[in-house]
C-alpha positions as CSV (number, residue, x, y, z in Angstrom):
1,X,-7.1,-19.4,30.1
2,X,-2.9,-19.7,29.6
3,X,-1.8,-16.6,31.5
4,X,0.6,-15.5,28.5
5,X,-2.8,-14.9,26.4
6,X,-4.4,-12.7,29.3
7,X,-1.4,-11.0,29.2
8,X,-1.1,-10.6,25.2
9,X,-5.0,-9.4,25.7
10,X,-3.4,-6.6,27.7
11,X,-0.8,-6.1,25.2
12,X,-3.2,-5.2,23.0
13,X,-5.1,-3.0,24.8
14,X,-2.1,-1.2,25.9
15,X,-1.5,-0.4,22.5
16,X,-5.1,0.5,21.5
17,X,-4.9,2.8,24.3
18,X,-1.2,4.4,23.3
19,X,-2.5,5.0,19.8
20,X,-5.6,6.7,20.8
21,X,-3.8,9.3,23.0
22,X,-0.9,10.0,20.0
23,X,-3.5,9.9,17.5
24,X,-6.3,12.3,19.2
25,X,-4.4,15.7,17.9
26,X,-5.0,14.3,14.1
27,X,-8.6,14.6,15.0
28,X,-8.4,17.9,16.6
29,X,-6.2,19.2,14.3
30,X,-9.1,21.3,12.2
31,X,-10.3,22.8,15.3
32,X,-7.2,23.7,17.0
33,X,-5.7,25.2,13.9
34,X,-8.8,27.4,14.1
35,X,-8.6,28.2,17.6
36,X,-4.9,29.0,17.8
37,X,-4.8,30.6,14.5
38,X,-2.0,28.3,12.7
39,X,-1.0,27.3,9.5
40,X,-1.1,23.5,8.0
41,X,2.6,23.8,8.3
42,X,2.9,24.9,11.8
43,X,-0.2,21.9,12.6
44,X,2.7,19.6,10.4
45,X,5.5,20.3,13.2
46,X,3.0,19.7,16.2
47,X,1.8,16.4,14.4
48,X,5.6,15.6,14.3
49,X,6.9,16.4,17.5
50,X,5.6,13.1,19.1
51,X,8.0,11.2,17.0
52,X,11.0,13.2,17.8
53,X,11.5,11.9,21.3
54,X,9.3,8.4,20.8
55,X,12.0,7.9,18.0
56,X,15.0,9.0,19.9
57,X,14.1,6.8,22.7
58,X,13.7,3.8,21.0
59,X,16.7,2.2,21.8
60,X,17.6,3.7,25.2
61,X,14.1,2.1,26.1
62,X,14.6,-1.2,24.7
63,X,17.7,-1.4,26.9
64,X,15.4,-0.3,29.7
65,X,13.5,-3.3,28.8
66,X,16.0,-5.7,28.5
67,X,17.1,-5.0,31.9
68,X,14.1,-4.3,34.0
69,X,11.7,-6.3,32.0
70,X,8.4,-5.5,30.6
71,X,6.3,-5.2,33.8
72,X,7.8,-2.3,35.8
73,X,9.0,-0.5,32.6
74,X,5.7,-0.8,30.8
75,X,3.8,0.2,33.9
76,X,6.0,3.4,34.3
77,X,5.6,4.6,30.6
78,X,1.9,4.2,30.6
79,X,1.5,6.1,34.0
80,X,3.6,9.0,32.6
81,X,2.1,9.0,28.8
82,X,-1.2,9.1,30.3
83,X,-1.0,12.1,32.5
84,X,0.9,13.7,29.5
85,X,-2.0,12.9,27.1
86,X,-4.5,14.4,29.7
87,X,-2.4,17.7,30.2
88,X,-3.0,18.6,26.8
89,X,-6.6,19.8,27.6
90,X,-5.1,22.6,29.6
91,X,-2.9,23.9,26.9
92,X,-2.3,27.9,26.4
93,X,-0.9,27.6,23.0
94,X,1.2,25.6,20.8
95,X,4.3,25.5,23.1
96,X,2.0,23.6,25.7
97,X,0.9,21.4,23.0
98,X,4.9,20.7,22.0
99,X,5.9,20.1,25.5
100,X,3.4,17.4,26.4
101,X,3.5,15.6,23.2
102,X,7.6,15.4,23.6
103,X,6.6,13.4,26.7
104,X,4.0,11.5,25.4
105,X,6.6,10.3,22.7
106,X,9.3,9.4,25.4
107,X,6.9,7.5,27.5
108,X,4.9,6.0,24.8
109,X,8.3,4.4,23.4
110,X,8.5,1.6,26.1
111,X,4.8,0.1,25.0
112,X,6.0,-1.2,21.5
113,X,9.4,-2.9,22.7
114,X,7.5,-4.3,25.9
115,X,5.3,-5.9,23.7
116,X,7.2,-7.4,21.0
117,X,9.8,-8.7,23.8
118,X,6.7,-10.3,25.6
119,X,5.6,-12.2,22.6
120,X,9.4,-12.9,21.8
121,X,10.5,-14.3,24.5
122,X,7.0,-16.6,25.1
123,X,5.8,-18.0,21.7
124,X,8.1,-20.0,19.5
125,X,8.9,-18.4,16.0
126,X,6.1,-20.5,13.9
127,X,3.8,-19.4,16.3
128,X,4.5,-15.6,16.8
129,X,2.0,-14.4,13.6
130,X,-0.9,-14.7,15.4
131,X,0.0,-12.9,18.7
132,X,2.0,-10.2,16.4
133,X,-1.1,-9.6,14.6
134,X,-3.0,-9.1,17.5
135,X,-0.6,-6.6,18.6
136,X,-0.4,-5.1,15.3
137,X,-4.3,-5.0,15.1
138,X,-4.2,-2.8,18.5
139,X,-2.1,-0.2,16.1
140,X,-5.4,0.1,14.2
141,X,-8.2,-0.4,16.7
142,X,-6.5,2.8,18.7
143,X,-7.0,5.1,15.9
144,X,-10.6,3.6,15.2
145,X,-11.7,4.2,18.4
146,X,-9.9,7.4,18.8
147,X,-11.8,8.6,15.4
148,X,-15.0,6.9,16.5
149,X,-15.0,8.1,20.2
150,X,-12.8,11.1,19.9
151,X,-15.0,13.1,16.8
152,X,-18.0,12.5,19.2
153,X,-16.3,14.1,22.0
154,X,-15.0,16.9,20.3
155,X,-18.2,17.3,18.9
156,X,-20.3,17.3,21.9
157,X,-17.6,18.9,24.4
158,X,-14.9,20.0,22.3
159,X,-11.2,19.0,21.9
160,X,-10.0,20.5,25.4
161,X,-12.6,17.7,27.1
162,X,-11.4,14.8,24.7
163,X,-7.8,15.1,25.6
164,X,-9.1,15.0,29.3
165,X,-11.3,12.1,29.0
166,X,-9.5,9.8,27.2
167,X,-6.1,10.4,29.0
168,X,-7.2,9.8,32.5
169,X,-9.8,7.3,31.7
170,X,-7.2,4.8,30.1
171,X,-5.6,4.6,34.0
172,X,-8.2,1.6,34.6
173,X,-6.0,-0.5,32.7
174,X,-2.5,-0.1,35.0
175,X,-3.6,-2.2,38.1
176,X,-4.9,-4.4,35.3
177,X,-1.5,-4.9,34.1
178,X,0.4,-5.0,37.5
179,X,-1.9,-7.8,38.9
180,X,-1.9,-10.2,35.6
181,X,2.0,-9.9,34.5
182,X,4.4,-11.6,37.1
183,X,7.5,-10.0,38.3
184,X,10.0,-10.2,36.1
185,X,12.8,-12.9,37.0
186,X,10.1,-14.9,39.0
187,X,10.0,-18.7,38.6
188,X,6.6,-18.5,36.8
189,X,8.2,-16.2,34.1
190,X,11.4,-18.1,34.1
191,X,9.3,-21.5,33.1
192,X,7.3,-19.9,30.6
193,X,10.6,-18.4,28.8
194,X,12.1,-21.7,29.0
195,X,9.0,-23.6,27.4
196,X,9.6,-21.5,24.2
197,X,12.4,-23.9,23.7
198,X,15.3,-21.5,22.4
199,X,18.3,-21.2,24.5
200,X,19.7,-17.5,24.9
201,X,23.1,-17.3,22.9
202,X,26.2,-15.9,25.1
203,X,28.3,-15.6,21.7
204,X,29.1,-11.7,21.1
205,X,27.6,-10.5,17.9
206,X,30.1,-9.1,15.4
207,X,28.0,-5.8,14.5
208,X,30.3,-4.9,11.9
209,X,29.1,-7.9,9.8
210,X,25.2,-7.4,10.8
211,X,25.9,-4.0,9.5
212,X,27.5,-4.7,6.3
213,X,24.6,-7.3,5.7
214,X,21.8,-6.8,3.3
215,X,19.1,-7.9,5.6
216,X,20.0,-5.1,8.0
217,X,19.6,-2.5,5.3
218,X,16.5,-4.1,3.6
219,X,14.6,-4.3,7.0
220,X,15.7,-0.7,7.8
221,X,14.7,0.8,4.3
222,X,11.5,-1.5,4.5
223,X,10.6,-0.2,7.9
224,X,11.0,3.5,6.5
225,X,8.9,3.1,3.7
226,X,6.2,1.2,4.9
227,X,5.9,3.9,8.1
228,X,6.1,6.7,6.2
229,X,2.8,5.7,4.2
230,X,1.1,4.3,7.5
231,X,1.7,8.0,9.6
232,X,0.6,9.7,6.9
233,X,-2.6,8.1,7.2
234,X,-2.6,8.3,10.6
235,X,-1.7,12.0,10.9
236,X,-3.4,13.6,7.8
237,X,-6.2,11.6,6.5
238,X,-8.7,12.9,9.0
239,X,-7.6,16.4,7.4
240,X,-8.1,15.1,3.8
241,X,-11.2,14.2,4.4
242,X,-12.7,17.4,6.5
243,X,-10.8,19.9,3.8
244,X,-10.5,18.2,0.8
245,X,-13.5,15.8,0.5
246,X,-16.2,17.8,2.5
247,X,-16.7,15.4,5.2
248,X,-18.2,16.6,8.7
249,X,-16.4,15.6,11.8
250,X,-18.7,13.0,12.5
251,X,-18.7,11.6,9.3
252,X,-14.8,11.5,9.1
253,X,-14.6,9.7,12.6
254,X,-16.8,6.9,11.1
255,X,-14.9,6.7,7.9
256,X,-11.5,6.3,9.7
257,X,-12.8,4.3,12.0
258,X,-14.4,2.0,9.9
259,X,-11.4,1.3,7.9
260,X,-8.9,1.0,10.9
261,X,-11.7,-1.8,12.4
262,X,-11.2,-3.5,9.2
263,X,-7.5,-3.4,9.4
264,X,-7.4,-4.9,12.8
265,X,-9.5,-8.0,11.5
266,X,-7.3,-8.4,8.7
267,X,-4.3,-8.6,11.0
268,X,-5.4,-11.5,12.8
269,X,-6.5,-13.3,10.0
270,X,-3.1,-12.6,7.9
271,X,-1.4,-13.8,11.1
272,X,-3.2,-16.6,11.9
273,X,-3.0,-17.6,7.7
274,X,0.7,-17.0,7.8
275,X,1.4,-19.1,10.5
276,X,-0.4,-21.9,9.0
277,X,1.5,-21.6,5.9
278,X,4.6,-21.1,8.2
279,X,4.6,-24.8,8.9
280,X,3.9,-25.9,5.2
281,X,6.5,-23.5,3.4
282,X,8.9,-22.2,6.5
283,X,8.9,-19.2,8.9
284,X,10.7,-16.7,6.5
285,X,9.3,-17.8,3.5
286,X,5.9,-17.2,4.6
287,X,6.4,-13.7,6.2
288,X,7.9,-12.8,3.2
289,X,5.0,-13.6,0.8
290,X,2.4,-12.2,3.1
291,X,4.4,-8.9,3.9
292,X,5.4,-8.3,0.2
293,X,1.8,-8.8,-1.1
294,X,0.4,-6.7,1.9
295,X,2.7,-3.4,0.8
296,X,2.2,-4.0,-2.6
297,X,-1.6,-3.9,-2.2
298,X,-1.2,-0.6,-0.4
299,X,-0.5,1.3,-3.4
300,X,-4.2,1.1,-3.7
301,X,-4.5,4.6,-2.0
302,X,-3.4,5.8,-5.2
303,X,-6.7,5.4,-6.9
304,X,-8.2,8.5,-4.7
305,X,-6.3,10.7,-7.5
306,X,-8.3,9.4,-10.1
307,X,-11.8,8.5,-8.4
308,X,-13.7,11.7,-7.5
309,X,-16.7,12.1,-5.2
310,X,-17.1,10.9,-1.7
311,X,-18.6,7.3,-2.1
312,X,-14.9,6.0,-3.5
313,X,-12.8,7.1,-0.4
314,X,-14.0,4.5,2.2
315,X,-13.5,1.4,-0.2
316,X,-9.9,2.9,-1.5
317,X,-8.9,3.4,2.2
318,X,-10.2,0.3,3.3
319,X,-8.2,-1.5,0.6
320,X,-5.0,0.4,1.0
321,X,-5.3,0.2,4.8
322,X,-5.7,-3.7,5.3
323,X,-3.1,-4.3,2.6
324,X,-0.5,-2.7,4.6
325,X,-2.0,-4.3,7.4
326,X,-1.5,-7.5,6.2
327,X,2.1,-6.3,5.5
328,X,3.1,-5.0,9.1
329,X,1.8,-8.1,10.7
330,X,4.2,-10.1,8.9
331,X,7.1,-7.7,8.7
332,X,7.2,-7.2,12.9
333,X,7.2,-11.3,13.1
334,X,10.0,-11.5,11.0
335,X,11.9,-8.4,13.1
336,X,11.0,-11.0,16.0
337,X,12.4,-14.2,14.8
338,X,15.8,-12.9,13.2
339,X,16.8,-11.0,16.5
340,X,18.2,-12.9,19.2
341,X,16.2,-13.4,22.4
342,X,18.3,-11.7,24.4
343,X,18.4,-8.8,22.4
344,X,15.0,-8.6,21.2
345,X,14.3,-5.3,23.1
346,X,17.1,-3.7,21.3
347,X,16.4,-5.0,18.0
348,X,12.8,-3.9,17.9
349,X,14.1,-0.3,19.6
350,X,16.2,-0.3,16.6
351,X,13.6,-0.5,13.7
352,X,11.2,1.5,15.6
353,X,13.8,4.1,15.7
354,X,13.8,4.1,12.1
355,X,10.1,3.9,12.0
356,X,9.8,6.8,14.0
357,X,11.9,8.6,11.6
358,X,9.3,8.3,8.8
359,X,6.9,9.0,11.8
360,X,8.6,12.5,12.2
361,X,8.9,13.3,8.7
362,X,5.5,12.2,7.0
363,X,3.4,15.0,8.8
364,X,6.0,17.8,8.4
365,X,6.5,16.9,4.5
366,X,3.0,16.5,4.1
367,X,2.2,19.7,5.8
368,X,4.9,21.3,3.3
369,X,3.7,19.8,0.1
370,X,0.3,21.0,1.2
371,X,0.8,24.5,1.2
372,X,-1.8,27.2,1.8
373,X,-3.9,25.7,-1.2
374,X,-4.1,22.3,1.0
375,X,-3.9,20.4,-2.3
376,X,-3.4,16.8,-1.1
377,X,-2.6,15.1,-4.5
378,X,1.2,14.6,-4.7
379,X,0.8,14.4,-0.7
380,X,-1.0,10.9,-1.9
381,X,1.4,10.1,-4.6
382,X,4.3,10.0,-2.2
383,X,2.6,7.8,0.4
384,X,1.1,5.6,-1.9
385,X,5.0,5.0,-3.9
386,X,6.6,4.2,-0.4
387,X,4.9,0.8,0.6
388,X,5.5,-0.5,-2.9
389,X,9.4,0.3,-2.6
390,X,9.3,-1.2,1.0
391,X,8.0,-4.7,-0.6
392,X,10.8,-4.2,-3.2
393,X,13.3,-4.4,-0.3
394,X,12.3,-7.2,1.3
395,X,12.5,-9.4,-1.8
396,X,15.6,-7.8,-2.5
397,X,16.9,-9.9,0.3
398,X,14.7,-13.1,0.3
399,X,14.0,-15.4,2.8
400,X,17.3,-17.1,2.6
401,X,19.2,-13.7,3.7
402,X,16.6,-13.8,6.5
403,X,17.7,-17.4,7.7
404,X,21.3,-16.7,7.3
405,X,20.9,-13.3,9.8
406,X,19.4,-15.2,12.2
407,X,21.9,-18.2,12.1
408,X,24.7,-15.4,12.5
409,X,23.1,-13.8,15.5
410,X,22.4,-16.9,16.9
411,X,26.3,-17.4,16.9
412,X,26.9,-19.0,13.6
413,X,29.8,-16.6,12.3
414,X,29.9,-17.7,8.9
415,X,26.0,-17.6,8.2
416,X,25.7,-14.2,7.2
417,X,28.2,-14.6,4.3
418,X,26.2,-17.4,3.0
C-alpha cells in the first residue's frame, strides 16, 4: 500500500481520538452537574473553555506546523492532550476541569492543521475530496465512539474512570505515528510532495487585497455559521436527549453514536462523489455544489420542534447530521485547494480559529438560552438556521470567486479583482 494512505489512516485515527477526548465532557455533563451541583449556565462554560485555547492557538499552531513539519508537531501535541484528558479523572472541582480543558484545547490545536496540511501537500486538488472526507469522517467517528464507549464506561465505572481509560489508552497511537511518518525534510517526503505537481509560489501575498475580497469573508462566515451548528450537536445534544426526550444514558449513547457513524459513512461517499464530479465540471464548482446542498439540508434538525415523541429523534438527527457532514467534507476541501502550498497550515489555522469562535459560543449561548427550565426549542432554532446561512454565504461568492482567489494567491496579482 502507498505510504501516504497508511499515514492518512493514522490521520483519521488521530482525529478520532481527539474528538473522543474533547467530547467526553459532553457525555459526562449530567453526572458532573449532579456531583458538583452546578447549573446549565456553568456547565456551558465548562463545555466552552476547550475552545478558548483551541481557537487562540490555531494560527500559532499553523505556523509551527509549516516550520517544523507535521511529524514532530503532531506527536508533541498528541502526547500533551492525552495526559491532559486523562488528568480530568482526578478533578476536585470545576477549577481543575477548566485548567485541564484549557491545556487540552491548546494541544489539540495541532491536530487539524497537521492533518489538512498533509493532505494538501500529498494529494492533487482534484483528488483531495476523498482524503479530506476521510479526515472529516474522523470528526464524526470520534464523537460516535465517545458516545458509545463513553456511555458504557460512564454507566459501569463512573465519569472519572471514563476519562482515565480513554485518555491513557489512546497513547498506543503515538509510536505508530512516529514509525510511519518520514522525517520532515527527508528525501522521501520531498519526493512525495514533488509528485503532487504544484510548485511552491515565492511571490509575496498582498494581504490587504485578500482581506477585502468577497471570498475571504464568504469562507469565514460559512465556517463560523456551519461550526456553530456542529458544536451545538457535539456539546448539548447528548444532554438534550436525556433531559428533554427522556433517554437513559445508554440509550443516549446509542442514538448519538448511530447518527455520527452514519455521518462518517456519508462523508466518505460524498467526498468520493465530489472528486468524480470535479473531473467533469471543475474542482470548485463540484465542491461548492456539495457544500451548499449539504448545509441547506442540515435545517432538517428543525423538525425536532414539530415532531414529538422519541421515535422521530434518531431519523431527524441522522438526516441533519449527514447533511452537514456532506457540507463539511467539501468545505474543507475548498479551503485546502484555495490555499497556497507553503501557507496551508496558516490558512487552515485561520479558518479553524473562526470555527472555534463558534465552538466557544455554541455551548455558552445554548446554556444561557436553556435557563433553569432547560427548554431547548429556541436553541434548536438558532442551530438549525445557521448552516442555511452558511450555504448562502458560499453561493453568494460562487465558484468563479474561489478560482480567482486561488490564482491570486499563486501569484497573479490581478486575479482577485476578476
